[in-house]
C-alpha positions, 0 to 999 in steps of 0.5 A: 109707730103704728100698730103693725110696726110695733108688732114687727118690732116685738117679733124681731126682739123676741127672735133676736134677743134669744139668739144673742143670749144663746150665742153668748151662752155658746161662747161661754160654754166653748170657753169653759170646755176649752179651759177644761180640756186645756187643764185636763191636758196639762194635768195629763201631760204633767202626770205623763212627764212625771211617770216618764221622768220617774222611770228614767231616774229609776232606770239610771239608778238601776243602771248605776246599782247594776253596773257597780 
């Protein structure tokens, strides 16, 4: 390897390595964000389902009590 080639190689490494690291970090961040969004979505869904189910049950009880 001559000096010019070494310098070019070093430059390429100093550009490519940070790009790869950045790309990996972005992928990890995207996965974490997706996971959090999914988790929060699931929790919100469970809460909403719980509330609506409770409302329906109370509605049924109220109808039964009111009807009898």
